[in-house]
C-alpha positions in Angstrom: -26.4 6.9 -7.4 -27.5 6.9 -11.1 -30.9 8.2 -11.9 -33.2 6.6 -14.6 -33.3 8.4 -17.9 -36.5 8.4 -20.0 -36.4 5.0 -21.0 -38.6 3.1 -23.5 -37.2 2.4 -27.0 -39.4 0.9 -29.7 -41.8 -1.0 -27.5 -39.5 -3.8 -26.4 -36.5 -1.6 -25.8 -34.0 -1.2 -23.0 -34.5 0.8 -19.8 -31.5 3.0 -20.0 -29.6 4.5 -17.0 -26.7 7.0 -17.1 -24.4 4.0 -17.1 -26.1 2.2 -19.9 -25.8 5.1 -22.4 -22.3 4.1 -23.1 -23.2 0.6 -24.4 -24.7 2.0 -27.6 -21.3 3.0 -28.9 -19.8 -0.4 -28.1 -18.3 -2.3 -31.0 -20.1 -5.5 -31.9 -18.8 -8.1 -34.3 -21.3 -10.5 -36.0 -19.8 -13.8 -37.2 -22.1 -15.9 -39.4 -21.6 -17.5 -42.9 -25.3 -17.0 -43.7 -25.9 -13.5 -45.2 -29.6 -13.7 -44.3 -28.8 -14.2 -40.6 -26.3 -11.3 -40.7 -28.9 -9.0 -42.1 -31.5 -10.1 -39.5 -29.1 -9.5 -36.6 -28.0 -6.1 -38.1 -31.7 -5.0 -38.4 -32.4 -6.0 -34.8 -29.3 -4.3 -33.4 -29.7 -1.1 -35.4 -33.3 -0.9 -34.4 -32.1 -0.6 -30.8 -29.4 2.0 -31.5 -26.4 -0.4 -31.8 -24.7 1.0 -34.9 -21.0 0.3 -34.4 -21.2 -3.1 -36.2 -18.8 -5.3 -38.2 -19.4 -8.6 -39.9 -17.4 -11.7 -40.6 -18.4 -14.7 -42.7 -16.2 -17.4 -41.1 -13.9 -18.3 -38.3 -10.7 -17.1 -40.0 -12.3 -13.8 -41.0 -13.6 -13.5 -37.4 -10.1 -13.7 -36.0 -8.8 -11.1 -38.5 -11.7 -8.8 -37.6 -11.0 -9.2 -33.8 -7.5 -8.0 -34.4 -8.4 -5.0 -36.5 -11.8 -4.0 -35.1 -11.2 -5.0 -31.4 -14.9 -5.5 -30.6 -16.4 -5.3 -27.2 -18.8 -8.2 -28.0 -18.8 -11.0 -30.5 -22.0 -12.7 -31.8 -20.6 -16.0 -33.0 -22.3 -18.7 -35.0 -21.2 -22.2 -34.0 -21.4 -23.8 -37.5 -19.0 -22.3 -40.0 -17.2 -23.9 -43.0 -13.6 -23.1 -42.0 -13.3 -22.9 -38.2 -16.0 -23.9 -35.8 -17.2 -21.4 -33.2 -15.6 -23.5 -30.5 -12.2 -23.3 -32.2 -12.5 -19.5 -32.6 -13.3 -19.2 -28.9 -10.4 -21.3 -27.9 -8.0 -19.3 -30.0 -9.4 -16.0 -28.7 -9.1 -17.0 -25.0 -5.5 -17.9 -25.4 -4.7 -14.2 -25.7 -4.7 -12.4 -22.3 -5.8 -9.1 -23.8 -9.0 -10.7 -25.0 -9.8 -12.6 -21.9 -12.7 -10.2 -20.9 -14.2 -9.8 -24.3 -17.9 -10.9 -24.3 -18.6 -13.9 -26.7 -22.2 -14.9 -27.3 -22.6 -18.0 -29.4 -25.6 -18.7 -31.6 -26.6 -22.3 -32.1 -29.7 -24.2 -33.3 -28.9 -27.4 -31.3 -27.1 -27.5 -28.0 -27.0 -30.3 -25.3 -25.7 -30.2 -21.8 -22.3 -31.7 -22.7 -21.8 -29.2 -25.6 -22.9 -26.4 -23.3 -20.3 -27.4 -20.7 -17.6 -27.5 -23.4 -18.6 -24.0 -24.6 -18.4 -22.5 -21.1 -15.2 -24.3 -20.3 -13.7 -22.8 -23.5 -14.6 -19.3 -22.4 -18.0 -18.5 -23.9 -19.8 -15.8 -22.1 -23.4 -16.7 -23.0 -25.4 -18.5 -25.7 -28.5 -17.7 -27.9 -30.8 -20.3 -29.4 -31.7 -20.2 -33.1 -34.0 -19.0 -34.4 -33.0 -15.7 -32.7 -35.6 -14.1 -30.4 -35.1 -10.3 -30.8 -36.0 -9.5 -27.1 -33.6 -12.2 -25.8 -30.9 -11.0 -28.1 -31.1 -7.4 -27.1 -31.3 -8.3 -23.4 -28.3 -10.5 -23.4 -26.2 -8.1 -25.5 -27.1 -5.2 -23.1 -26.2 -7.2 -20.0 -22.8 -8.2 -21.3 -22.0 -4.7 -22.7 -23.0 -3.2 -19.3 -20.6 -5.7 -17.7 -17.9 -4.7 -20.1 -18.5 -1.0 -19.4 -18.3 -1.5 -15.6 -15.2 -3.6 -15.9 -13.6 -0.9 -18.1 -14.5 1.8 -15.7 -13.3 -0.2 -12.7 -10.0 -0.9 -14.5 -9.6 2.8 -15.4 -10.4 3.8 -11.8 -7.9 1.3 -10.4 -5.3 2.5 -12.9 -5.8 6.2 -11.9 -5.9 5.3 -8.2 -2.7 3.3 -8.5 -1.0 6.2 -10.3 -2.2 8.7 -7.7 -1.0 6.4 -4.8 2.4 6.0 -6.4 2.7 9.8 -6.8 1.6 10.3 -3.1 4.1 7.6 -2.1 6.9 9.4 -3.8 5.9 12.7 -2.3 5.6 11.2 1.2 9.0 9.6 0.8 10.5 12.9 -0.2 9.3 14.3 3.2 11.8 11.9 5.0 15.4 12.9 5.4 17.5 11.7 2.5 20.7 9.9 2.9 22.7 13.0 2.1 21.1 15.0 4.8 21.5 12.2 7.3 25.2 12.0 6.4 25.7 15.7 6.7 24.1 16.0 10.1 25.8 12.9 11.4 29.3 14.0 10.2 28.8 17.5 11.7 27.9 15.9 15.0 30.6 13.2 14.9 28.1 10.3 15.0 26.5 7.7 12.7 22.9 7.4 11.7 20.6 4.8 10.2 16.9 4.7 9.5 14.1 2.3 8.4 10.6 3.4 7.3 7.9 1.2 5.8 4.2 2.0 5.5 1.8 -0.9 6.0 0.2 0.0 2.6 1.2 2.3 -0.3 1.1 5.3 2.0 1.0 5.6 5.7 0.8 7.7 8.8 4.4 7.6 10.1 6.7 10.6 9.7 10.2 11.3 11.0 12.6 14.1 10.3 15.8 16.0 11.1 16.0 19.6 12.1 19.4 21.4 11.9 19.6 23.9 14.8 23.2 25.0 15.2 26.8 23.8 15.2 26.3 22.0 18.6 22.9 20.4 18.3 20.1 19.2 16.0 16.6 18.0 16.4 14.9 14.7 15.5 11.2 13.9 15.5 9.1 10.9 15.0 5.3 11.1 14.5 2.7 8.3 14.1 -0.9 9.3 13.1 -3.8 7.1 14.0 -5.0 5.0 11.2 -3.5 4.1 7.9 -3.8 5.0 4.2 -4.8 8.3 2.6 -6.2 10.1 5.7 -3.2 9.4 7.8 -0.8 10.2 5.0 -2.5 13.6 4.4 -2.1 14.4 8.1 1.7 13.7 7.8 1.9 16.4 5.0 0.0 18.8 7.3 2.3 18.1 10.3 5.4 18.4 8.2 4.3 21.9 7.0 3.5 22.9 10.6 6.9 21.8 11.9 8.8 23.8 9.4 6.4 26.8 9.9 7.6 27.0 13.5 11.3 26.9 12.7 12.0 29.4 15.5 10.9 26.8 18.0 13.1 24.0 16.9 15.5 24.5 19.8 12.6 24.6 22.2 11.1 21.1 22.5 8.2 22.2 24.9 7.4 25.2 22.7 7.3 23.3 19.5 5.3 20.4 20.8 2.8 22.7 22.5 2.3 24.8 19.4 1.9 21.7 17.2 -0.8 20.3 19.6 -2.7 23.6 19.6 -2.8 23.7 15.8 -3.6 20.1 15.2 -6.4 20.2 17.9 -8.1 22.8 15.8 -7.4 21.2 12.5 -8.0 17.5 13.1 -11.5 16.0 13.3 -12.4 13.9 16.4 -10.7 10.5 16.5 -7.6 11.7 14.5 -4.4 12.3 16.5 -0.7 11.6 16.4 1.8 10.3 18.9 4.9 12.5 18.7 8.5 12.5 20.1 10.9 15.4 19.7 14.5 15.0 20.8 17.2 17.7 20.6 20.7 16.2 20.6 23.5 18.4 21.9 26.7 16.5 21.0 28.9 19.2 22.7 27.1 19.1 26.0 26.5 15.3 25.7 22.8 15.9 26.4 19.4 14.8 25.2 16.4 17.1 25.7 13.1 15.6 24.7 9.3 15.9 24.9 6.9 13.0 24.3 3.3 13.3 23.2 2.2 9.7 23.9 5.1 8.2 21.8 6.9 4.9 22.6 9.9 5.7 24.8 13.3 5.9 23.0 16.0 3.4 24.0 19.4 4.7 25.2 22.5 2.6 25.5 25.1 4.3 27.6 28.7 3.5 26.6 30.1 0.4 24.9 29.1 -1.9 27.8 26.8 0.4 29.7 23.2 -0.2 30.6 20.4 -0.1 28.0 17.2 1.5 29.2 14.1 3.3 28.1 14.1 7.1 28.3 10.7 7.1 29.9 8.4 10.0 29.2 4.6 10.6 28.8 2.2 13.1 27.4 -1.1 13.5 25.6 -0.9 12.8 21.8 -1.1 15.7 19.5 -4.5 16.9 18.4 -6.6 15.3 21.1 -7.3 18.4 23.2 -6.0 22.0 23.4 -4.2 23.5 26.4 -2.0 20.5 27.2 1.1 21.2 29.3 4.1 19.0 28.2 7.2 18.2 30.3 10.8 18.5 29.2 13.0 15.6 30.0 16.8 15.6 30.0 19.2 12.6 29.8 23.0 12.3 29.4 24.1 11.2 26.0 27.7 10.4 26.4 30.2 9.5 23.7 30.1 5.8 22.7 26.4 5.8 23.4 23.5 5.1 21.1 19.8 6.1 20.8 17.0 4.1 19.1 13.7 5.8 18.2 10.8 3.6 16.9 7.1 3.8 16.2 4.7 1.3 17.9 4.5 -0.8 14.7 7.9 -2.4 15.7 7.1 -3.9 19.2 3.6 -4.8 18.1 4.5 -6.7 14.9 3.1 -10.2 15.1 5.5 -12.8 13.7 4.4 -16.0 11.8 3.2 -17.5 15.1 1.3 -14.4 16.3 4.0 -13.6 18.9 5.0 -10.0 19.5 8.4 -8.9 20.8 6.9 -6.1 22.9 8.8 -3.2 24.4 10.7 -5.4 26.9 11.8 -7.9 24.3 12.8 -4.9 22.1 14.9 -3.5 24.9 16.6 -6.9 25.4 17.3 -7.1 21.7 19.0 -3.7 21.6 21.0 -4.6 24.7 22.2 -7.8 23.0 23.4 -6.0 19.8 27.2 -5.9 19.6 28.6 -2.3 19.9 30.6 -2.8 16.7 27.4 -2.9 14.6 26.6 0.0 12.4 23.3 1.7 12.9 21.8 -0.1 9.8 23.1 -3.4 11.2 21.5 -2.6 14.6 18.2 -1.9 12.8 18.5 -5.2 10.8 19.2 -7.1 14.1 16.2 -5.5 15.8 13.9 -6.3 12.9 15.0 -9.9 12.9 14.4 -10.2 16.6 10.9 -8.8 16.0 10.3 -11.2 13.2 10.2 -8.5 10.5 11.6 -9.7 7.2 12.1 -7.8 3.9 8.9 -9.4 2.5 6.8 -9.3 5.7 3.4 -7.8 5.4 3.2 -5.1 8.0 -0.1 -4.6 9.8 1.1 -1.1 10.9 3.4 1.5 9.6 6.9 1.0 11.1 9.7 3.5 11.6 13.1 3.0 13.3 15.9 5.5 13.6 19.3 4.7 15.2 21.7 7.4 16.3 25.1 6.0 17.2 28.0 7.9 18.9 30.2 4.9 18.8 31.7 5.7 15.4 35.1 6.2 17.0 34.8 3.4 19.5 37.6 0.8 19.6 35.1 -2.0 18.8 35.8 -4.7 16.3 33.7 -4.8 13.1 31.1 -7.4 13.5 29.3 -7.8 10.1 29.6 -11.6 10.2 29.6 -12.1 14.0 27.0 -10.0 15.8 27.6 -11.2 19.4 30.5 -12.0 21.7 28.1 -14.4 23.4 25.2 -16.5 22.1 22.1 -14.4 21.7 20.1 -16.9 23.7 22.3 -16.2 26.8 21.9 -12.4 26.4 18.1 -12.3 25.8 16.2 -14.2 28.6 13.5 -16.4 27.3 14.8 -16.4 23.8 16.0 -20.0 23.9 12.7 -21.3 25.1 10.9 -19.3 22.3 13.3 -20.7 19.7 12.6 -24.3 20.8 8.8 -23.6 20.8 9.0 -22.3 17.2 11.0 -25.3 16.1 8.3 -27.6 17.6 5.6 -25.6 15.8 7.4 -26.1 12.5 7.6 -29.8 13.1 
């Protein structure tokens, strides 16, 4: 909060605060074809420490001075021999870069109709002639304060935007790049696709790949509570911790337990993360995983096998120390697939407020044709959930698809996703489609 600074200036002066100091260096353009009026305004303004002044004796001269001087405020006489004050205002306001410049008009006679025309044209305020010095200084100060606040706000927003863009790039660089995904997928004889979108510039979701050995690799997905800067900072913290405990990457229980211990000490109350860590052994056809409150991954066994949740539970990271986590194992046979997702996916509300939910998500994955690539599976799931490329996400959303069906004898299905109509494979979808059509009508 700004504190008052010793304030009186010349009897009728301005009470100055830390903010108002800057207005005395503001640029003021006085436009009047009467030299006596110009000298009077100059004397009043300089008496109150406004010294950055320029003068114009007509409308054309005023427009030239606005280009060269770039004033913060214009004191504009309405009656001039070449262009009227109203014409000057109209020309100035046609330029977007001058839309916020303060324009105070001086006029001896003004009626309501004329006043309305002035404000419609873009006048900021008006002063009645003969000029009252106290009124002049008060109105000039108010509008220059506004200009200063607008400029500070614009600068702040610009800096914040740049910082958020930098943070967004840094956070994006934490995620596995396409090259790393391709290298790990090729070494394991599988395919991989991913989708990661924060709900704002930066978010609290994080996923990653951890090379372990020639037979296995790890994959994790974290979702911090909240959104924005705090959640994003926590993802950087978690990323550093995961790589600090490199020796535990082949030990799901050990890694998750250690992460929980560290985060429980580091995070303030109310901040925590759901976390899923899966080790995929493609030689032993086995998944080993530990969940810390994360949504259960979805496993499809074989080309036509069952699709089911790999159920697991556990306390989210950072809530309390001393948690004992359970290791779960599940067969991951050739021609199977694995879908990991954050809770932003099943909880996304479509245009009608409906949510696909975990059961609907399971049915959607089951309905996906085995010939789809991982990216096509993700596209299919997003469409089923109502998420489009331009959808505003209320929560950060991450999806990772691991597919061992790369060598499967399944036809390519880029143009035809299903052997059967989707409505027949997803119970309740036909009724939902009819309901949506009725709403649109």
